[in-house]
C-alpha positions as CSV (number, residue, x, y, z in Angstrom):
1,X,0.0,0.0,0.0
2,X,1.4,3.4,-1.0
3,X,0.6,6.4,1.1
4,X,-1.0,9.1,-1.1
5,X,-0.2,12.0,1.2
6,X,2.4,14.5,-0.1
7,X,4.1,17.3,1.8
8,X,3.9,20.8,0.2
9,X,7.6,21.0,-0.5
10,X,7.1,23.9,-2.8
11,X,6.7,26.4,0.0
12,X,9.6,28.6,1.1
13,X,9.6,27.1,4.6
14,X,10.2,23.6,3.2
15,X,12.9,21.5,4.7
16,X,15.7,21.4,2.1
17,X,17.7,18.6,3.7
18,X,18.8,15.6,1.8
19,X,16.1,13.1,0.8
20,X,15.4,10.1,2.9
21,X,17.2,6.9,1.9
22,X,15.0,4.1,0.6
23,X,14.6,1.1,2.9
24,X,16.1,-2.1,1.7
25,X,13.7,-4.4,-0.1
26,X,12.5,-7.5,1.9
27,X,13.8,-10.9,1.0
28,X,11.8,-13.5,-0.8
29,X,11.8,-15.6,2.3
30,X,10.2,-12.9,4.3
31,X,7.5,-12.3,1.7
32,X,6.9,-16.1,1.7
33,X,6.5,-16.1,5.4
34,X,4.1,-13.2,5.3
35,X,1.9,-14.5,2.5
36,X,1.9,-18.1,3.7
37,X,-1.7,-19.2,4.5
38,X,-2.9,-21.2,7.4
39,X,-1.8,-18.9,10.3
40,X,-4.2,-18.7,13.2
41,X,-4.7,-15.8,15.6
42,X,-4.0,-18.0,18.7
43,X,-1.0,-19.8,17.1
44,X,2.1,-19.9,19.3
45,X,4.3,-19.5,16.2
46,X,5.5,-15.9,15.8
47,X,4.6,-14.2,12.6
48,X,5.8,-11.0,11.0
49,X,2.9,-8.7,10.6
50,X,4.6,-5.5,9.3
51,X,6.1,-4.8,5.9
52,X,8.2,-1.8,4.8
53,X,6.4,-0.1,1.9
54,X,8.8,0.7,-0.9
55,X,6.9,3.9,-1.7
56,X,6.3,5.7,1.5
57,X,9.0,3.9,3.5
58,X,6.6,3.3,6.4
59,X,5.9,-0.1,8.1
60,X,2.5,-1.4,7.0
61,X,0.5,-3.7,9.2
62,X,-0.5,-6.6,6.9
63,X,-3.0,-8.2,9.2
64,X,-4.1,-11.8,8.8
65,X,-4.5,-11.6,5.0
66,X,-0.8,-10.8,4.4
67,X,0.2,-9.3,1.1
68,X,-3.1,-10.4,-0.4
69,X,-4.7,-7.4,1.5
70,X,-2.6,-4.8,-0.4
71,X,-3.6,-2.8,-3.5
72,X,-2.0,-3.4,-6.8
73,X,0.2,-0.5,-7.9
74,X,-0.9,-0.2,-11.5
75,X,1.1,3.0,-12.1
76,X,4.3,1.1,-11.2
77,X,3.2,-1.8,-13.3
78,X,2.7,0.5,-16.3
79,X,6.2,2.0,-15.8
80,X,7.8,-1.4,-15.5
81,X,6.0,-2.6,-18.6
82,X,7.1,0.5,-20.5
83,X,10.7,-0.3,-19.7
84,X,10.2,-4.0,-20.5
85,X,8.8,-3.1,-23.9
86,X,11.8,-0.9,-24.6
87,X,14.1,-3.8,-23.5
88,X,12.2,-6.2,-25.8
89,X,12.3,-3.8,-28.8
90,X,15.0,-5.9,-30.4
91,X,12.9,-9.1,-29.9
92,X,9.5,-9.0,-31.6
93,X,6.4,-10.5,-30.0
94,X,4.9,-13.0,-32.4
95,X,1.3,-13.5,-33.2
96,X,-0.4,-16.2,-31.1
97,X,-2.9,-17.3,-33.8
98,X,-0.9,-17.4,-37.0
99,X,-0.1,-20.7,-38.6
100,X,3.6,-21.5,-38.8
101,X,5.6,-19.6,-39.4
102,X,3.9,-16.9,-37.2
103,X,4.0,-13.2,-38.1
104,X,5.1,-10.4,-35.9
105,X,2.2,-9.1,-33.8
106,X,1.0,-5.5,-34.0
107,X,-1.7,-5.6,-31.3
108,X,-2.5,-7.3,-28.0
109,X,-6.0,-7.8,-26.8
110,X,-6.4,-7.3,-23.1
111,X,-9.8,-9.2,-23.0
112,X,-8.5,-12.2,-25.0
113,X,-5.0,-12.2,-23.4
114,X,-3.4,-12.8,-26.8
115,X,-1.3,-11.0,-29.4
116,X,-2.3,-10.7,-33.1
117,X,-0.9,-9.6,-36.4
118,X,-3.1,-7.3,-38.5
119,X,-4.7,-10.1,-40.5
120,X,-5.5,-12.3,-37.5
121,X,-6.9,-9.4,-35.5
122,X,-9.4,-8.6,-38.3
123,X,-10.4,-12.3,-38.4
124,X,-10.9,-12.8,-34.7
125,X,-12.3,-9.3,-34.0
126,X,-14.7,-8.6,-37.0
127,X,-16.8,-5.5,-37.1
128,X,-20.3,-5.6,-35.7
129,X,-19.5,-8.3,-33.1
130,X,-18.9,-8.1,-29.4
131,X,-15.2,-8.8,-29.8
132,X,-14.8,-5.6,-31.8
133,X,-15.4,-3.8,-28.6
134,X,-12.4,-5.5,-26.8
135,X,-9.6,-3.3,-25.4
136,X,-6.4,-3.6,-27.4
137,X,-3.0,-2.1,-26.8
138,X,0.4,-2.4,-28.4
139,X,2.2,-5.8,-28.4
140,X,2.7,-6.9,-24.8
141,X,3.0,-10.0,-22.6
142,X,1.4,-8.5,-19.6
143,X,-2.4,-9.3,-19.7
144,X,-3.2,-8.6,-16.1
145,X,-6.5,-6.6,-15.9
146,X,-6.0,-3.0,-15.1
147,X,-8.9,-2.9,-12.6
148,X,-8.3,-1.9,-9.0
149,X,-10.3,-4.2,-6.7
150,X,-11.0,-3.6,-3.0
151,X,-8.8,-5.9,-0.8
152,X,-11.6,-6.1,1.8
153,X,-14.4,-6.8,-0.7
154,X,-12.7,-8.7,-3.5
155,X,-15.6,-8.4,-6.0
156,X,-16.0,-4.7,-5.7
157,X,-14.1,-2.0,-7.7
158,X,-12.5,0.9,-6.1
159,X,-14.5,4.1,-6.7
160,X,-14.0,6.4,-3.7
161,X,-11.1,7.9,-1.7
162,X,-11.1,8.1,2.1
163,X,-9.6,11.4,3.2
164,X,-9.0,10.3,6.8
165,X,-7.1,7.1,5.9
166,X,-5.8,8.5,2.6
167,X,-6.5,5.3,0.7
168,X,-8.9,4.2,-2.1
169,X,-12.1,2.4,-0.9
170,X,-15.2,0.8,-2.4
171,X,-18.8,1.7,-1.7
172,X,-19.2,-1.2,0.7
173,X,-16.3,0.1,2.8
174,X,-18.2,3.4,3.1
175,X,-21.7,1.8,3.8
176,X,-20.8,-0.7,6.5
177,X,-17.1,-1.2,6.6
178,X,-14.2,0.3,8.5
179,X,-14.7,3.7,6.7
180,X,-18.4,4.1,7.4
181,X,-17.9,7.2,9.6
182,X,-15.0,8.6,7.5
183,X,-15.2,11.4,5.0
184,X,-14.8,10.3,1.5
185,X,-14.5,12.0,-1.9
186,X,-14.9,10.9,-5.5
187,X,-12.1,9.2,-7.3
188,X,-12.0,12.0,-9.9
189,X,-11.7,14.7,-7.3
190,X,-8.9,12.8,-5.5
191,X,-7.2,12.2,-8.8
192,X,-7.3,15.9,-9.6
193,X,-6.1,17.0,-6.2
194,X,-3.3,14.5,-5.9
195,X,-2.1,15.1,-9.5
196,X,-1.9,18.8,-8.8
197,X,0.1,18.3,-5.7
198,X,2.4,15.8,-7.4
199,X,2.9,18.1,-10.4
200,X,3.6,21.0,-8.0
201,X,6.2,19.0,-6.1
202,X,7.9,17.8,-9.3
203,X,8.1,21.4,-10.6
204,X,9.6,22.4,-7.3
205,X,12.3,19.7,-7.5
206,X,13.0,20.6,-11.2
207,X,13.4,24.2,-10.2
208,X,15.9,23.2,-7.5
209,X,18.0,21.2,-9.9
210,X,21.0,23.5,-9.5
211,X,20.7,23.4,-5.8
212,X,20.6,19.5,-5.9
213,X,23.7,19.4,-8.1
214,X,25.5,21.8,-5.7
215,X,24.6,19.5,-2.8
216,X,25.8,16.5,-4.7
217,X,29.1,18.2,-5.4
218,X,29.4,19.1,-1.7
219,X,28.7,15.4,-0.7
220,X,31.4,14.3,-3.1
221,X,33.9,16.6,-1.4
222,X,32.8,15.4,2.0
223,X,33.3,11.8,0.9
224,X,36.8,12.5,-0.3
225,X,37.5,14.4,2.9
226,X,36.2,11.5,4.9
227,X,38.4,9.1,3.0
228,X,41.5,11.2,3.6
229,X,40.7,11.8,7.2
230,X,40.1,8.1,7.7
231,X,43.5,7.1,6.2
232,X,45.2,9.8,8.3
233,X,43.5,8.4,11.4
234,X,44.7,4.9,10.5
235,X,48.2,6.1,10.1
236,X,48.1,7.9,13.5
237,X,46.8,4.8,15.1
238,X,49.5,2.7,13.6
239,X,52.1,5.2,14.8
240,X,50.8,5.0,18.4
241,X,50.7,1.2,18.3
242,X,54.3,1.1,16.9
243,X,55.4,3.2,19.8
244,X,53.8,0.8,22.2
245,X,55.5,-2.1,20.4
246,X,58.9,-0.3,20.8
247,X,58.3,0.2,24.5
248,X,57.3,-3.4,24.9
249,X,60.3,-4.7,23.0
250,X,62.6,-2.5,25.1
251,X,61.1,-3.7,28.3
252,X,61.2,-7.3,27.0
253,X,64.9,-7.0,26.3
254,X,65.7,-5.6,29.7
255,X,63.6,-8.2,31.5
256,X,65.2,-11.1,29.6
257,X,68.7,-9.7,30.3
258,X,68.0,-9.5,34.0
259,X,66.7,-13.1,34.0
260,X,69.8,-14.3,32.1
261,X,72.1,-12.5,34.5
262,X,70.4,-14.0,37.5
263,X,70.5,-17.4,35.9
264,X,74.2,-17.1,35.2
265,X,75.0,-16.0,38.8
266,X,73.0,-18.9,40.3
267,X,74.6,-21.5,37.9
268,X,78.1,-20.2,38.9
269,X,77.2,-20.6,42.6
270,X,75.9,-24.1,42.0
271,X,79.0,-25.0,40.0
272,X,81.3,-23.8,42.7
273,X,79.4,-25.7,45.4
274,X,79.4,-28.8,43.2
275,X,83.2,-28.7,42.8
276,X,83.6,-28.4,46.6
277,X,81.5,-31.5,47.1
278,X,83.3,-33.4,44.4
279,X,86.5,-32.8,46.4
280,X,85.0,-34.8,49.3
281,X,85.0,-37.9,47.2
282,X,87.7,-40.5,47.7
283,X,90.9,-39.9,45.7
284,X,89.5,-36.5,44.7
285,X,90.3,-33.0,45.9
286,X,90.4,-32.5,49.7
287,X,90.0,-36.1,50.6
288,X,92.8,-37.2,48.2
289,X,95.1,-34.6,49.6
290,X,94.3,-35.7,53.2
291,X,95.0,-39.3,52.3
292,X,98.5,-38.3,51.0
293,X,99.2,-36.3,54.1
294,X,98.5,-39.3,56.3
295,X,101.3,-41.1,54.5
296,X,103.8,-38.5,55.9
297,X,106.1,-40.1,58.6
298,X,107.9,-37.0,59.7
299,X,106.1,-35.9,62.8
300,X,106.9,-32.2,62.7
301,X,106.0,-31.9,59.0
302,X,102.8,-33.8,59.5
303,X,101.7,-31.6,62.4
304,X,102.5,-28.5,60.5
305,X,100.3,-29.6,57.5
306,X,97.6,-31.5,59.4
307,X,96.5,-28.5,61.5
308,X,95.3,-26.4,58.6
309,X,94.0,-29.5,56.8
310,X,92.0,-30.5,59.9
311,X,90.2,-27.1,59.9
312,X,89.2,-27.6,56.2
313,X,88.0,-31.1,56.9
314,X,85.8,-29.9,59.8
315,X,84.2,-27.2,57.6
316,X,83.5,-29.7,54.9
317,X,82.0,-32.1,57.4
318,X,79.7,-29.4,58.8
319,X,78.5,-28.4,55.4
320,X,77.8,-32.1,54.6
321,X,75.7,-32.4,57.7
322,X,73.6,-29.3,57.0
323,X,73.3,-29.4,53.2
324,X,72.0,-26.1,51.8
325,X,72.0,-25.2,48.1
326,X,74.1,-22.1,47.3
327,X,71.2,-20.5,45.3
328,X,67.5,-20.7,44.7
329,X,66.1,-22.5,41.7
330,X,62.8,-20.6,41.7
331,X,62.4,-17.4,39.6
332,X,59.3,-16.2,41.4
333,X,60.8,-12.8,41.8
334,X,61.2,-12.5,38.1
335,X,57.5,-13.1,37.1
336,X,56.3,-10.1,35.0
337,X,53.2,-8.6,36.5
338,X,51.1,-7.3,33.5
339,X,47.6,-7.4,35.1
340,X,47.4,-3.6,35.4
341,X,48.8,-3.0,32.0
342,X,46.5,-5.7,30.5
343,X,43.5,-3.9,32.0
344,X,44.7,-0.6,30.6
345,X,45.3,-2.0,27.2
346,X,41.9,-3.6,27.3
347,X,40.3,-0.2,27.8
348,X,42.4,1.3,25.1
349,X,40.1,3.5,22.9
350,X,39.8,6.8,21.2
351,X,39.8,10.1,23.0
352,X,36.3,10.4,24.6
353,X,36.2,14.2,23.9
354,X,34.0,14.8,27.0
355,X,31.9,11.6,26.7
356,X,32.0,10.1,30.2
357,X,32.4,6.4,30.8
358,X,29.0,4.7,31.8
359,X,28.9,2.6,34.9
360,X,27.0,-0.7,35.2
361,X,24.6,-0.8,38.2
362,X,25.4,-4.1,39.8
363,X,22.5,-3.9,42.2
364,X,19.9,-3.5,39.4
365,X,21.6,-5.9,37.0
366,X,20.6,-9.6,37.4
367,X,20.3,-12.8,35.6
368,X,17.4,-15.3,35.6
369,X,15.8,-16.7,32.5
370,X,17.4,-13.8,30.7
371,X,20.0,-11.2,31.8
372,X,18.9,-7.6,32.7
373,X,21.8,-5.1,32.5
374,X,21.3,-1.6,33.9
375,X,23.8,1.2,33.8
376,X,23.8,5.0,34.4
377,X,25.7,7.7,32.7
378,X,27.0,10.7,34.7
379,X,26.0,13.1,31.8
380,X,23.1,11.2,30.2
381,X,22.2,13.9,27.8
382,X,25.6,13.9,26.1
383,X,25.3,10.3,24.8
384,X,23.4,9.6,21.6
385,X,23.4,5.8,22.1
386,X,25.2,3.0,23.9
387,X,26.8,-0.3,22.8
388,X,26.4,-3.2,25.2
389,X,29.0,-5.9,24.8
390,X,28.8,-9.4,26.3
391,X,30.7,-12.7,25.9
392,X,30.9,-16.1,27.5
393,X,33.8,-17.0,29.8
394,X,34.8,-20.7,29.5
395,X,35.9,-22.6,32.5
396,X,39.5,-22.6,31.3
397,X,39.3,-18.8,31.4
398,X,39.3,-18.6,27.6
399,X,37.7,-15.4,26.4
400,X,35.4,-15.6,23.4
401,X,34.7,-12.7,21.0
402,X,32.4,-9.9,22.2
403,X,28.8,-9.7,21.0
404,X,27.6,-6.1,20.5
405,X,24.1,-4.7,20.8
406,X,23.2,-1.0,20.1
407,X,20.9,0.4,22.8
408,X,19.2,3.8,22.9
409,X,18.3,3.7,26.7
410,X,20.3,2.7,29.8
411,X,19.1,-0.9,30.2
412,X,18.8,-4.0,28.0
413,X,17.5,-7.6,28.3
414,X,19.9,-10.2,26.9
415,X,18.3,-13.6,25.9
416,X,19.5,-16.9,24.6
417,X,22.3,-17.3,27.2
418,X,23.6,-20.8,28.0
419,X,22.8,-22.3,31.4
420,X,25.5,-22.6,34.1
421,X,28.0,-20.3,32.4
422,X,29.8,-17.1,33.3
423,X,29.2,-14.1,31.1
424,X,31.0,-10.7,31.1
425,X,29.1,-7.5,30.3
426,X,30.4,-4.0,29.6
427,X,29.0,-0.9,28.0
428,X,30.3,2.2,26.2
429,X,28.7,5.5,25.2
430,X,28.6,7.1,21.8
431,X,28.2,10.7,20.9
432,X,28.1,10.9,17.1
433,X,31.1,8.9,15.9
434,X,33.0,9.3,19.1
435,X,32.8,6.7,21.8
436,X,33.8,6.6,25.4
437,X,36.1,3.9,26.9
438,X,34.3,0.7,28.1
439,X,32.9,0.4,31.6
440,X,34.3,-2.0,34.1
441,X,33.2,-5.6,33.3
442,X,30.3,-7.2,35.3
443,X,30.5,-11.0,35.6
444,X,27.2,-12.8,36.1
445,X,26.6,-16.6,36.4
446,X,23.5,-18.0,34.7
447,X,21.3,-20.5,36.5
448,X,22.3,-24.2,36.3
449,X,19.2,-25.1,34.3
450,X,16.4,-23.5,32.2
451,X,14.0,-21.5,34.3
452,X,10.8,-23.4,35.2
453,X,7.7,-21.2,35.1
454,X,4.7,-21.8,37.4
455,X,2.2,-20.1,39.7
456,X,0.8,-21.0,43.1
457,X,-2.0,-23.5,42.9
458,X,-5.2,-22.0,44.5
459,X,-7.0,-25.3,44.5
460,X,-4.8,-28.2,45.7
461,X,-4.5,-27.9,49.5
462,X,-4.8,-24.1,49.5
463,X,-6.1,-22.9,52.9
464,X,-7.8,-19.6,52.3
465,X,-8.4,-19.1,56.1
466,X,-4.6,-18.9,56.8
467,X,-3.1,-18.0,53.4
468,X,-3.7,-14.9,51.2
469,X,-3.0,-15.3,47.5
470,X,-2.8,-12.3,45.2
471,X,-4.6,-12.1,41.8
472,X,-1.5,-12.9,39.8
473,X,-0.9,-16.0,41.9
474,X,2.8,-15.3,42.3
475,X,2.7,-14.1,45.9
476,X,1.3,-15.8,49.0
477,X,1.1,-14.4,52.6
478,X,0.4,-16.1,55.9
479,X,-1.4,-14.1,58.4
480,X,-1.3,-14.9,62.2
481,X,-5.0,-14.5,62.9
482,X,-7.8,-15.6,65.3
483,X,-7.4,-19.3,64.4
484,X,-3.8,-19.2,65.5
485,X,-4.7,-17.5,68.8
486,X,-7.3,-20.2,69.6
487,X,-4.7,-22.9,68.9
488,X,-2.1,-21.2,71.2
489,X,-3.3,-23.3,74.2
490,X,-1.7,-26.4,72.7
491,X,1.7,-24.8,73.3
492,X,1.2,-25.7,77.0
493,X,1.5,-29.4,76.1
494,X,4.5,-29.0,73.8
495,X,2.8,-28.8,70.4
496,X,2.9,-26.2,67.6
497,X,0.3,-25.2,65.1
498,X,0.4,-27.0,61.8
499,X,2.1,-25.7,58.6
500,X,-0.1,-24.4,55.8
501,X,1.1,-25.9,52.5
502,X,0.9,-24.4,49.0
503,X,2.3,-25.9,45.9
504,X,3.0,-25.0,42.3
505,X,0.3,-25.5,39.6
506,X,2.7,-27.4,37.3
507,X,4.5,-30.7,38.0
508,X,7.8,-32.0,36.8
509,X,8.5,-35.6,35.7
510,X,11.9,-35.3,33.9
511,X,14.8,-33.0,33.0
512,X,16.6,-30.2,34.7
513,X,14.6,-27.2,36.1
514,X,15.4,-24.1,38.1
515,X,13.2,-21.5,39.8
516,X,13.7,-18.8,42.4
517,X,11.7,-17.0,45.1
518,X,12.0,-14.3,47.7
519,X,11.0,-14.7,51.4
520,X,9.8,-11.5,53.1
521,X,12.2,-10.4,56.0
522,X,9.4,-10.4,58.5
523,X,8.6,-14.1,57.9
524,X,8.6,-16.2,61.0
525,X,8.9,-19.7,59.4
526,X,8.8,-20.7,55.8
527,X,9.7,-24.1,54.3
528,X,10.5,-24.3,50.6
529,X,11.7,-27.0,48.3
530,X,10.1,-29.9,46.3
531,X,7.7,-32.8,47.1
532,X,6.3,-35.7,45.2
533,X,2.6,-36.0,44.4
534,X,2.1,-39.0,46.7
535,X,3.8,-37.2,49.6
536,X,1.6,-34.1,49.0
537,X,-1.5,-36.3,49.1
538,X,-0.4,-37.7,52.4
539,X,0.1,-34.2,53.8
540,X,-3.0,-32.6,52.4
541,X,-5.5,-35.5,53.0
542,X,-4.5,-35.9,56.7
543,X,-4.5,-32.3,58.1
544,X,-3.7,-32.1,61.8
545,X,-4.5,-29.2,64.0
546,X,-1.2,-29.7,65.8
547,X,1.9,-31.4,64.7
548,X,5.0,-32.1,66.7
549,X,8.2,-30.9,65.0
550,X,9.8,-34.1,66.2
551,X,7.2,-36.2,64.5
552,X,7.0,-34.2,61.3
553,X,10.4,-35.0,59.7
554,X,11.0,-32.9,56.6
555,X,14.5,-32.9,55.3
556,X,16.3,-33.8,58.5
557,X,16.8,-30.3,59.8
558,X,14.3,-30.4,62.7
559,X,15.3,-30.4,66.4
560,X,15.1,-34.2,67.0
561,X,17.9,-36.6,67.0
562,X,16.0,-38.8,64.6
563,X,17.5,-36.8,61.8
564,X,20.2,-39.4,61.3
565,X,17.5,-41.9,60.5
566,X,16.1,-40.1,57.6
567,X,16.6,-41.9,54.3
568,X,19.2,-40.3,52.1
569,X,16.8,-40.5,49.1
570,X,13.3,-39.4,50.2
571,X,10.3,-38.1,48.1
572,X,10.6,-34.5,49.4
573,X,13.2,-32.0,50.5
574,X,12.4,-28.7,52.3
575,X,14.7,-26.2,53.9
576,X,13.7,-23.8,56.7
577,X,13.8,-20.0,56.3
578,X,12.8,-17.5,58.9
579,X,13.7,-14.5,61.0
580,X,16.2,-13.4,58.2
581,X,18.1,-16.7,58.5
582,X,18.4,-19.9,56.4
583,X,18.8,-23.2,58.2
584,X,21.0,-25.5,56.2
585,X,20.6,-29.1,57.3
586,X,23.5,-31.5,57.6
587,X,23.7,-33.5,54.3
588,X,23.7,-37.3,54.6
589,X,26.7,-37.4,52.3
590,X,28.7,-34.6,53.7
591,X,31.3,-34.5,56.5
592,X,29.9,-31.4,58.2
593,X,29.6,-31.8,61.9
594,X,26.3,-30.0,62.4
595,X,23.7,-27.9,60.7
596,X,24.5,-24.4,59.5
597,X,22.7,-21.1,60.0
598,X,23.3,-18.5,57.3
599,X,22.0,-15.0,56.6
600,X,18.9,-15.1,54.3
601,X,19.8,-14.2,50.7
602,X,17.7,-11.7,48.9
603,X,16.5,-14.4,46.6
604,X,16.7,-18.2,46.8
605,X,16.9,-20.6,43.9
606,X,15.9,-24.3,43.6
607,X,17.6,-26.6,41.1
608,X,15.8,-29.9,40.5
609,X,17.5,-32.6,38.4
610,X,15.0,-35.4,37.9
611,X,17.3,-37.5,35.8
612,X,20.0,-37.7,38.5
613,X,17.5,-37.5,41.5
614,X,19.1,-34.4,43.0
615,X,17.8,-31.1,44.4
616,X,20.0,-28.1,45.3
617,X,19.3,-24.7,46.9
618,X,21.2,-21.6,45.6
619,X,22.0,-18.1,46.8
620,X,20.8,-16.1,43.8
621,X,22.9,-13.1,44.7
622,X,26.1,-15.0,43.9
623,X,24.6,-18.1,42.2
624,X,26.2,-20.2,44.8
625,X,25.0,-23.7,45.9
626,X,24.1,-23.7,49.6
627,X,22.8,-27.2,50.0
628,X,22.4,-30.3,47.9
629,X,20.9,-33.8,48.5
630,X,19.3,-36.8,46.8
631,X,15.6,-36.9,46.3
632,X,13.3,-39.6,45.0
633,X,11.8,-38.4,41.7
634,X,9.9,-41.6,40.8
635,X,6.6,-39.7,41.1
636,X,5.7,-36.3,39.7
637,X,7.5,-33.5,41.6
638,X,6.0,-30.1,42.6
639,X,7.5,-26.9,43.9
640,X,6.3,-26.9,47.5
641,X,6.1,-24.2,50.2
642,X,4.8,-24.2,53.8
643,X,4.2,-21.2,56.1
644,X,3.6,-20.8,59.8
645,X,2.9,-17.6,61.5
646,X,3.3,-14.3,59.7
647,X,5.2,-14.6,56.4
648,X,5.3,-14.1,52.7
649,X,6.8,-15.7,49.6
650,X,7.1,-14.0,46.2
651,X,8.0,-16.0,43.1
652,X,10.8,-14.5,41.0
653,X,9.4,-12.8,37.9
654,X,10.8,-13.8,34.6
655,X,12.9,-11.1,32.8
656,X,11.5,-10.0,29.5
657,X,10.9,-6.8,27.5
658,X,7.7,-6.1,29.5
659,X,9.6,-6.6,32.7
660,X,12.1,-3.9,31.5
661,X,9.3,-1.5,30.6
662,X,7.8,-2.0,34.1
663,X,11.2,-1.4,35.8
664,X,11.6,1.8,33.8
665,X,8.2,3.1,34.7
666,X,8.9,2.3,38.4
């Protein structure tokens, strides 16, 4: 669909800037996806519903009919056919009705969709018959009827023009369609008005031909200047890097010389020490000399020589008893520390020219099903856009190439990240073609498995007298009310009030899954984890007004000594959270002497691996595993929660584009 509105560029106040560039034409695959039939409104398969119009350069909503709901552009078809005929001038169109050999055609009948020579046309279109009234044109191969039909009412011709929507319509569109309350005009009136506007605009452009040529010349000069400046900038950059290379080579040479000098000195010391010890061997050096002295029979001569020799022998004996190398073999003092220089080189960039470095907000940046990165800029108005870079960090510290995303705001949601991986994020600001240095990198660890989406089940075991569930079913609160007050007398006999259970509305039978939740700081006691369907039926079908904590074994972290008797693979696992603490039980497979009490994280994650029969609890702030144990997954498993006293649990919301819009509004 082409927009028939035109700006009055002929006025003196018209914008004389360069014309807009035409959008690239869509690919054949995209057209095929748009026009492919069989798409349903409620289909989960995403479908492209917009299409860039090559005439007005605006995105057009195609709706359910796709390209079949668009008008034919007969004007463009005529122009194309005109150029095709010019291209086929050297190749004649032959008559379709002549007997072999056919003659060159002189006319084409639009009603018959055939080409004729003069003789055949007279034969098949005789005077006085209906065929004599057929429409004929010059020789052509395009026999599509030049009739503009309504895309909404396929059997009706276009005969009116809607001034509000600026598009041709039929009389049914005006009577009871989408244009019933719109102002319409006749096609002849619209034709006259739009043709006058178009002629006026063309005359204006023709009158400005000299100005256009002048601007083209100016653009050519700017292109040449840009090319020269770009080459000059490359030469300057090469010069700067060559200077850095020279400094590095100089430092490399001095460092290697120092290492070689130290190595030579140490080897000399070892050589001297080795020669001394070789002298202690029989018939060698000092020992051989001493043996010869012992053969001396003259007492005075022997005493004179043996005194000094004895001192040397004693020193050699002492050094032999306390052997110590003359030098160190380690070169730890000669390890080159390049961490600071590496960081500086990694931030090497162009002069920012006043564009400050943006800073990533670590508190507002998080990772769940997707990654949400927030940053702030000291002088936000000075930056036109930002480039967010991220890359995966392998376990062997190997750095992959950076992925870049251009962002107009100060936050972005990154999707399609791999599970259980470290990712580095950084951002830089752009002002025109000048960019700031990159911000400091933020390292985030993705969850160990894909995020499992569920809501609280308001039917199965839900106690509406004690629990309050919000409309979205992603938050539950436990209120200590009158029922708890009446049950308080049981405390006199050593009993507590029962837990109120609530579970997720979706079960798990296989695979790896991860979900997270937040416990309100004022919560007295909350248990969270997983439980099998049969265990939940046992809990929910046999409600007790009072339950002893020594009788109700959950995951082995209650006060009784029977914890050690709990099977290492049970059909449920719950951890206790309350009073801003997390109570981590002693794992059956660990060597920890006792239970642990840790500060309550802001958010707690649960990782269930049904294939291996394991469940783990994570600190979402650092994506650190706090507790892991075996669990029996032979039945369907459900996320399970239990509350007692005042408390609240909020399921972690998935990160999406809508989540980002909500955060920005907040």
